[in-house]
C-alpha positions as a printed NumPy array, in Angstrom:
array([[-135.241, -164.407,  -68.776],
       [-133.008, -167.229,  -67.616],
       [-133.745, -169.206,  -70.861],
       [-131.032, -171.21 ,  -72.558],
       [-131.886, -171.452,  -76.288],
       [-130.144, -173.273,  -79.085],
       [-130.743, -173.243,  -82.835],
       [-131.553, -176.698,  -84.135],
       [-131.488, -177.937,  -87.681],
       [-132.794, -181.199,  -89.046],
       [-129.289, -182.726,  -88.548],
       [-129.564, -181.906,  -84.823],
       [-133.009, -183.482,  -84.32 ],
       [-131.641, -186.366,  -82.251],
       [-130.922, -183.801,  -79.496],
       [-134.635, -182.758,  -79.224],
       [-135.194, -184.673,  -75.935],
       [-132.433, -182.663,  -74.159],
       [-134.801, -179.61 ,  -74.12 ],
       [-137.965, -178.554,  -72.3  ],
       [-139.601, -176.664,  -75.18 ],
       [-139.526, -176.391,  -78.988],
       [-140.213, -173.136,  -80.952],
       [-140.463, -173.839,  -84.649],
       [-139.628, -170.973,  -86.959],
       [-139.416, -172.766,  -90.242],
       [-142.419, -172.964,  -92.542],
       [-144.461, -175.959,  -91.52 ],
       [-145.99 , -178.815,  -93.562],
       [-147.171, -182.32 ,  -92.832],
       [-144.537, -183.978,  -94.987],
       [-141.677, -182.114,  -93.378],
       [-139.267, -182.322,  -90.426],
       [-141.154, -179.503,  -88.738],
       [-144.274, -181.63 ,  -88.233],
       [-142.284, -184.718,  -87.207],
       [-140.376, -182.769,  -84.601],
       [-143.604, -181.112,  -83.368],
       [-145.232, -184.563,  -82.962],
       [-142.207, -185.936,  -81.139],
       [-142.052, -182.91 ,  -78.812],
       [-145.763, -183.121,  -77.928],
       [-145.59 , -186.894,  -77.391],
       [-142.775, -186.259,  -74.878],
       [-144.837, -183.581,  -73.037],
       [-142.678, -180.64 ,  -74.269],
       [-144.1  , -177.17 ,  -74.661],
       [-144.249, -176.615,  -78.42 ],
       [-145.129, -173.948,  -80.962],
       [-146.349, -174.903,  -83.46 ],
       [-148.154, -177.856,  -81.9  ],
       [-148.997, -180.75 ,  -84.318],
       [-152.762, -180.169,  -84.223],
       [-152.301, -176.487,  -85.203],
       [-150.047, -177.58 ,  -88.077],
       [-152.618, -180.092,  -89.273],
       [-155.493, -177.641,  -89.061],
       [-153.729, -174.594,  -90.487],
       [-151.765, -176.068,  -93.375],
       [-154.94 , -177.621,  -94.949],
       [-156.837, -174.827,  -96.64 ],
       [-159.708, -177.294,  -97.457],
       [-160.153, -178.1  ,  -93.734],
       [-159.965, -174.411,  -92.834],
       [-162.54 , -173.42 ,  -95.49 ],
       [-165.03 , -176.09 ,  -94.242],
       [-164.323, -175.197,  -90.616],
       [-164.995, -171.517,  -91.104],
       [-168.164, -172.256,  -93.044],
       [-169.45 , -174.628,  -90.367],
       [-168.789, -172.169,  -87.566],
       [-170.36 , -169.293,  -89.585],
       [-167.252, -167.205,  -89.573],
       [-167.168, -164.895,  -92.651],
       [-164.885, -166.272,  -95.379],
       [-164.708, -166.21 ,  -99.202],
       [-167.123, -168.477, -100.996],
       [-165.365, -171.676, -101.926],
       [-165.784, -175.108, -103.449],
       [-163.676, -178.225, -103.911],
       [-162.327, -179.138, -107.346],
       [-161.423, -182.823, -107.812],
       [-159.01 , -184.279, -110.351],
       [-161.422, -187.134, -111.021],
       [-164.335, -184.881, -111.981],
       [-165.234, -183.177, -115.262],
       [-164.884, -179.651, -113.95 ],
       [-167.116, -177.201, -115.693],
       [-165.748, -173.676, -115.841],
       [-169.119, -171.949, -116.234],
       [-170.553, -173.84 , -113.294],
       [-167.712, -172.694, -111.019],
       [-168.065, -169.087, -112.279],
       [-171.818, -169.232, -111.341],
       [-170.927, -170.099, -107.723],
       [-167.673, -168.153, -107.162],
       [-167.895, -165.281, -109.767],
       [-165.187, -164.307, -112.176],
       [-162.268, -164.075, -111.803],
       [-161.764, -166.671, -109.048],
       [-158.841, -168.259, -107.277],
       [-157.596, -171.848, -107.472],
       [-155.191, -173.029, -104.856],
       [-153.604, -176.194, -103.573],
       [-154.606, -177.191, -100.013],
       [-151.209, -176.784,  -98.461],
       [-149.538, -173.851, -100.273],
       [-147.799, -171.028,  -98.44 ],
       [-146.419, -167.542,  -99.21 ],
       [-148.737, -167.244, -102.211],
       [-147.307, -170.363, -103.899],
       [-149.701, -172.786, -105.555],
       [-152.337, -170.162, -106.361],
       [-153.814, -169.065, -109.684],
       [-156.314, -166.362, -110.584],
       [-158.383, -167.434, -113.523],
       [-160.941, -165.464, -115.533],
       [-161.444, -167.61 , -118.633],
       [-161.674, -171.212, -119.782],
       [-158.062, -171.33 , -121.122],
       [-156.585, -169.996, -117.867],
       [-158.81 , -172.385, -115.925],
       [-157.562, -175.473, -117.806],
       [-153.929, -174.324, -117.589],
       [-154.274, -173.767, -113.833],
       [-155.816, -177.271, -113.388],
       [-152.981, -178.9  , -115.403],
       [-150.363, -177.222, -113.288],
       [-151.92 , -177.613, -109.885],
       [-153.236, -181.116, -110.299],
       [-149.614, -182.18 , -110.608],
       [-149.243, -181.199, -106.935],
       [-152.661, -182.243, -105.491],
       [-155.619, -184.369, -106.434],
       [-157.903, -181.904, -104.663],
       [-157.939, -178.114, -105.239],
       [-159.829, -175.346, -103.614],
       [-161.742, -172.869, -105.718],
       [-162.306, -169.569, -103.96 ],
       [-164.032, -166.29 , -104.517],
       [-161.612, -163.458, -105.526],
       [-161.943, -160.453, -103.174],
       [-159.713, -157.606, -104.429],
       [-158.475, -155.21 , -101.687],
       [-155.569, -152.788, -101.339],
       [-154.259, -154.706,  -98.393],
       [-154.845, -157.61 ,  -96.035],
       [-155.029, -157.318,  -92.332],
       [-152.64 , -159.682,  -90.423],
       [-153.52 , -160.165,  -86.758],
       [-150.888, -161.928,  -84.701],
       [-152.459, -163.962,  -81.867],
       [-150.774, -165.866,  -79.029],
       [-152.624, -168.003,  -76.474],
       [-155.951, -166.445,  -77.376],
       [-154.815, -162.847,  -77.172],
       [-153.977, -160.334,  -79.922],
       [-150.293, -159.691,  -80.132],
       [-149.733, -157.39 ,  -83.132],
       [-151.506, -156.023,  -86.175],
       [-150.184, -155.255,  -89.678],
       [-151.497, -154.101,  -93.007],
       [-149.872, -156.176,  -95.728],
       [-150.281, -154.348,  -99.081],
       [-150.42 , -156.12 , -102.418],
       [-147.183, -156.28 , -104.378],
       [-146.872, -153.493, -107.003],
       [-149.164, -154.169, -109.98 ],
       [-150.097, -157.588, -108.6  ],
       [-153.127, -159.163, -106.935],
       [-151.168, -160.9  , -104.134],
       [-148.877, -159.749, -101.308],
       [-146.057, -161.763, -102.934],
       [-145.287, -161.598, -106.654],
       [-142.862, -164.447, -107.338],
       [-142.712, -163.797, -111.055],
       [-141.424, -160.21 , -110.629],
       [-137.871, -159.72 , -111.873],
       [-137.36 , -156.578, -109.828],
       [-136.685, -157.481, -106.196],
       [-138.393, -154.478, -104.759],
       [-141.652, -155.379, -106.468],
       [-141.769, -159.   , -105.242],
       [-143.547, -158.078, -101.964],
       [-145.872, -155.368, -100.941],
       [-145.375, -152.762,  -98.288],
       [-146.237, -153.387,  -94.64 ],
       [-147.714, -150.991,  -92.024],
       [-147.703, -152.057,  -88.353],
       [-150.355, -150.457,  -86.186],
       [-151.173, -150.339,  -82.454],
       [-154.007, -152.72 ,  -81.689],
       [-156.25 , -149.858,  -80.581],
       [-156.098, -148.465,  -84.136],
       [-157.421, -151.693,  -85.622],
       [-161.277, -152.013,  -86.155],
       [-162.328, -154.073,  -83.192],
       [-164.45 , -156.436,  -85.239],
       [-161.328, -157.357,  -87.224],
       [-159.64 , -158.43 ,  -83.971],
       [-162.772, -160.21 ,  -82.651],
       [-163.112, -162.135,  -85.873],
       [-159.495, -163.196,  -85.797],
       [-159.731, -164.294,  -82.142],
       [-162.916, -166.315,  -82.884],
       [-161.222, -167.98 ,  -85.812],
       [-158.131, -169.012,  -83.916],
       [-160.243, -170.261,  -80.98 ],
       [-161.147, -173.095,  -83.337],
       [-157.541, -174.008,  -83.891],
       [-155.76 , -173.894,  -80.525],
       [-153.841, -171.786,  -78.068],
       [-150.583, -171.365,  -79.983],
       [-149.073, -168.548,  -82.164],
       [-151.105, -167.642,  -85.253],
       [-151.313, -164.984,  -87.958],
       [-154.858, -164.414,  -89.287],
       [-155.266, -162.837,  -92.66 ],
       [-158.434, -160.913,  -93.11 ],
       [-160.011, -158.563,  -95.681],
       [-162.404, -155.717,  -94.958],
       [-165.396, -155.608,  -97.284],
       [-168.283, -153.182,  -96.648],
       [-167.223, -152.905,  -92.963],
       [-167.226, -156.717,  -92.632],
       [-164.137, -158.684,  -91.617],
       [-163.586, -161.758,  -93.837],
       [-161.07 , -164.443,  -92.788],
       [-158.803, -165.438,  -95.731],
       [-156.646, -167.925,  -93.899],
       [-154.999, -168.751,  -90.539],
       [-151.24 , -169.288,  -90.493],
       [-149.733, -171.46 ,  -87.845],
       [-146.234, -170.01 ,  -88.276],
       [-146.645, -166.303,  -88.92 ],
       [-143.8  , -164.045,  -90.061],
       [-142.183, -162.081,  -87.238],
       [-139.479, -159.946,  -88.783],
       [-137.347, -157.278,  -87.102],
       [-138.663, -153.842,  -87.95 ],
       [-142.051, -155.084,  -89.231],
       [-144.241, -157.146,  -86.924],
       [-142.25 , -155.831,  -83.87 ],
       [-142.388, -152.2  ,  -85.012],
       [-144.87 , -151.205,  -82.269],
       [-143.917, -153.511,  -79.31 ],
       [-140.2  , -153.863,  -80.004],
       [-138.54 , -156.274,  -77.613],
       [-141.785, -156.608,  -75.707],
       [-143.084, -158.815,  -78.586],
       [-140.326, -161.307,  -78.096],
       [-140.66 , -161.173,  -74.287],
       [-144.346, -162.106,  -74.595],
       [-143.642, -165.047,  -76.826],
       [-140.856, -166.391,  -74.665],
       [-142.931, -165.734,  -71.572],
       [-145.546, -168.114,  -73.005],
       [-142.963, -170.857,  -72.797],
       [-141.942, -169.862,  -69.243],
       [-145.504, -169.803,  -67.925],
       [-146.396, -173.088,  -69.69 ],
       [-143.36 , -174.805,  -68.108],
       [-144.19 , -173.434,  -64.677],
       [-147.739, -174.726,  -64.932],
       [-146.465, -178.198,  -65.906],
       [-144.155, -178.301,  -62.928],
       [-146.849, -177.645,  -60.379]])
């Protein structure tokens, strides 16, 4: 494809301006080199994935929750939990049901999340999570066998996976498991035509509120209704998993996004 690519680490960041485009494949966060490089790249008119606005919007679960609610996109019921408030367990149960989920606004890969079903678990979760954030997000717990993951690039569906829950666990990742094979659930990759079309439509509608970059939308199917769990600005793309259907075509399409974007800039 006539693309010269180099791997860059934080130590190489001074070289950023030597390039035309930046493709970030490290987990992003606002207080991290990924966001700083994304900002610098965008300020210098480089083509960049993930762009800084997508990072800002996707890494803040509070923002995403309020955005989905405002735009009437189906999502779990949620409410904010503040460190400064006297948080009443029964009041939260009345609005979210029991059990429910408490998460920090900027967690990833199932970190910073607790499922609570009683007052003791609730207080323990608050003590742990308030050490990381002054604002938490309480969210309705929706148990399913798997989550859909729809990969989207530039407003088009790219791939689709079923991410199954880790063995004996309520999340895809079980970080407390001693046995390595039980730390993550199985994954099935499907052709897009085998995915319920309202799942894809909901994912596309959700990402249209974020931008035109590369996203992974996690959804659950409940009573034939697609519910958005979260939008990831830096979705996993692993050999043999997300590329199981498209193969090298998946990588061609991603790289071609950079090629087309650079061509448009040069006109």
